[in-house]
C-alpha positions in Angstrom: -34.0 155.7 -33.7 -38.0 154.8 -32.6 -38.5 151.7 -31.6 -41.9 151.4 -30.5 -45.1 153.5 -31.7 -48.8 153.4 -30.6 -51.4 155.3 -32.1 -54.5 156.2 -30.2 -54.6 152.2 -29.0 -57.7 151.2 -27.0 -58.4 148.2 -25.4 -62.3 146.8 -24.3 -63.4 144.0 -22.5 -67.1 142.5 -23.1 -68.8 141.2 -20.3 -72.3 140.3 -21.2 -74.3 143.5 -22.8 -71.0 145.6 -21.4 -68.3 146.9 -22.8 -65.8 147.6 -20.3 -62.9 150.1 -21.5 -59.3 148.9 -19.9 -56.9 151.2 -22.1 -58.7 154.2 -24.2 -56.7 156.4 -26.8 -53.1 155.6 -26.2 -49.8 157.3 -27.8 -47.0 156.4 -26.8 -43.4 156.8 -28.6 -40.4 154.4 -27.2 -36.4 154.7 -28.9 -34.0 152.0 -29.3 -32.1 151.6 -25.9 -34.6 153.4 -23.5 -35.8 151.4 -20.3 -39.2 152.7 -19.8 -41.0 151.8 -16.3 -44.7 151.2 -16.6 -46.5 151.9 -13.0 -50.1 152.8 -11.6 -52.1 150.5 -9.4 -53.4 147.2 -9.9 -56.0 146.8 -12.5 -55.2 149.8 -13.8 -54.6 148.3 -17.5 -50.7 147.7 -17.2 -50.7 144.1 -18.3 -52.7 144.4 -20.9 -50.5 147.4 -22.2 -47.7 144.9 -22.2 -49.7 142.4 -23.9 -50.7 144.7 -26.7 -46.8 145.3 -27.5 -46.1 142.2 -27.2 -48.4 140.6 -29.8 -49.9 138.3 -27.3 -53.5 140.4 -27.5 -55.3 142.2 -30.0 -55.8 146.4 -29.6 -59.7 147.5 -30.0 -58.8 150.0 -32.2 -55.6 151.7 -33.2 -52.3 150.5 -34.0 -48.6 149.0 -33.0 -45.5 149.7 -34.7 -42.5 147.9 -33.9 -39.6 148.9 -35.4 -41.7 149.8 -38.5 -43.8 146.8 -38.4 -47.2 147.3 -38.1 -48.0 144.3 -35.5 -51.9 144.4 -36.5 -51.0 142.9 -40.1 -49.2 140.0 -39.3 -50.3 136.9 -39.7 -51.0 134.4 -37.0 -47.8 132.5 -37.8 -45.9 135.8 -38.8 -46.9 137.1 -35.5 -45.8 134.3 -33.7 -42.3 134.1 -35.9 -41.9 137.8 -34.8 -42.6 138.1 -31.3 -40.0 135.0 -31.1 -37.6 136.9 -32.5 -37.8 140.7 -31.6 -39.2 140.1 -28.0 -38.7 139.1 -25.0 -41.2 138.5 -22.5 -41.1 138.3 -18.7 -44.6 137.4 -17.1 -45.0 137.5 -13.5 -45.8 133.9 -13.6 -42.8 131.8 -15.0 -44.7 129.9 -17.8 -42.0 127.2 -17.7 -42.3 123.7 -19.5 -43.1 121.1 -16.5 -41.5 118.5 -18.6 -38.4 119.6 -19.3 -35.3 120.7 -17.5 -34.0 124.7 -17.0 -31.4 124.2 -19.8 -34.0 122.4 -22.4 -36.5 125.0 -21.6 -33.8 127.7 -22.5 -33.4 126.4 -25.6 -36.4 126.0 -26.6 -37.1 129.5 -28.3 -34.2 128.6 -30.4 -35.3 125.3 -31.5 -38.3 127.0 -32.3 -36.4 129.5 -35.2 -34.2 126.8 -35.8 -30.9 128.7 -34.3 -27.8 127.7 -33.6 -27.8 125.0 -30.7 -24.2 124.9 -29.8 -24.3 129.1 -29.6 -27.4 129.1 -27.7 -26.5 126.6 -25.2 -22.9 128.6 -24.3 -25.2 131.9 -24.1 -27.7 130.8 -21.9 -25.2 129.0 -19.1 -23.6 132.4 -19.1 -26.8 134.0 -18.2 -27.2 131.5 -16.0 -24.2 132.0 -14.2 -25.0 135.7 -14.0 -28.3 134.5 -11.8 -26.5 132.1 -9.7 -28.4 129.0 -11.7 -25.6 127.4 -13.8 -25.6 124.5 -11.1 -29.1 124.0 -11.8 -28.9 123.9 -15.5 -29.8 120.3 -15.8 -32.6 120.1 -13.0 -36.0 119.4 -14.0 -38.0 122.7 -13.7 -40.5 121.6 -11.2 -38.2 121.3 -8.6 -37.1 124.7 -8.6 -38.4 127.1 -5.8 -40.4 130.2 -7.3 -37.9 132.2 -7.4 -35.0 130.2 -9.3 -38.0 129.3 -11.5 -38.5 132.9 -12.0 -35.2 133.7 -12.7 -34.4 131.1 -15.8 -37.8 132.4 -17.3 -36.0 136.0 -17.5 -33.1 133.9 -19.3 -35.5 132.2 -21.6 -36.7 135.6 -22.4 -33.0 136.8 -23.4 -31.9 133.9 -25.3 -32.6 135.2 -28.7 -31.2 138.6 -27.9 -34.4 140.3 -28.5 -34.7 144.0 -29.0 -37.6 144.6 -27.1 -37.8 143.5 -23.4 -41.4 143.6 -21.6 -41.5 142.6 -18.2 -44.6 142.1 -16.6 -44.0 142.5 -12.7 -40.9 140.2 -13.0 -39.9 140.8 -9.1 -43.4 140.0 -7.7 -42.2 136.6 -6.3 -38.8 137.3 -5.5 -37.2 138.2 -1.8 -34.7 141.2 -2.2 -31.5 139.9 -2.9 -32.7 137.9 -6.1 -35.4 141.1 -7.1 -32.2 142.9 -7.4 -30.2 140.7 -9.5 -32.7 139.9 -12.0 -33.2 143.9 -12.2 -29.5 144.3 -12.2 -29.4 141.9 -15.2 -32.3 143.7 -17.3 -30.2 146.9 -17.4 -27.4 144.9 -18.1 -29.5 143.4 -21.5 -30.5 146.6 -22.3 -27.1 148.4 -21.8 -24.8 145.5 -23.4 -27.1 144.6 -26.5 -29.0 148.2 -27.4 -32.2 146.8 -26.2 -35.4 148.5 -24.9 -37.3 148.0 -21.7 -40.9 148.2 -20.8 -41.1 147.1 -17.3 -44.0 147.1 -15.4 -43.9 147.2 -11.5 -45.2 148.8 -8.5 -41.5 149.0 -7.1 -40.2 152.6 -6.8 -36.4 152.1 -6.4 -36.7 150.1 -10.0 -38.6 152.3 -11.8 -36.4 155.0 -10.8 -33.6 153.6 -12.4 -35.2 153.3 -15.6 -34.8 156.4 -18.2 -38.3 157.1 -18.3 -41.5 156.6 -16.2 -45.1 156.7 -17.9 -47.9 156.0 -15.4 -51.3 154.6 -16.0 -54.5 155.5 -14.8 -58.2 155.8 -15.9 -57.0 153.7 -18.9 -54.7 156.7 -20.1 -51.0 158.1 -19.7 -51.1 160.7 -17.1 -47.6 161.5 -16.9 -44.5 160.6 -18.8 -41.9 161.6 -17.1 -37.8 161.2 -18.5 -35.6 160.8 -15.8 -32.2 162.1 -15.6 -30.3 159.2 -16.7 -28.1 160.4 -19.4 -30.0 158.7 -22.2 -30.3 160.4 -26.1 -32.6 159.7 -28.3 -31.1 159.6 -31.3 
C-alpha cells in the first residue's frame, strides 16, 4: 500500500529579487512499512523535504499525497489535525515546552486531540523505559541534558502511534550509545506498528539499516536504492 506520493514537488525561497530553488520536480513513492534514509551533504534540501512532507511548509509547485490525502488541499486547521494524528516529527533540536515536565510534554499531543490520557500515560511510560528515562518522567525538561531532551522528543513523536515518522538528523546531538538506542527505537516502532519512516541522516551506518536510501543533490533525487532487508511492497 502506498503511504506517500510526491509529484513534481518543488520548493524555492525568495531573497530580494532572487528566487533560489532548493528542491526541483521531486517525484517519490514510499510504501507502508518502508524505512527510507534521506542522505546528501548539508544544505542540499533534506530538512526542506521533510518539512514539506510533514505539512510544516508548502511546496512552491507540485503535490504531496499521504494516505490518499492531498495535503495541499487541507485548511490550516485540517492540516494541524492531520499532522497530529498521522505524522510524528522528530527534529534535530528537541523543541520541548520548558514550563512542563517530561511526562506533561509527552501528553501534549494526546490532550490536543482529546485522547485517552490513562492509556497514553501508560504508553508514554513504556517508551520512556525503552530510552532509559522512566525515572525522569516528573523532571522539568529544563534540567535534562541535550541528549535526554532529544530522547524525550523522540518519544513524544510516537505518542499518537503515527503511521508516518519523519526524523530530521535526530541523532546529531547524541553520543554513540544514546544515538544507537534512539535509532533502534525508531526501527522497533516501524516493525511493531507497520509505520513508515523517513530519516534524514549523515550517518552511513544508520542509513544502511533502512530498506531504502535516497540521495539528494542539486535539488533533485540523484540515487534511489532499495536495500536488501527483505522488504516487500504489497
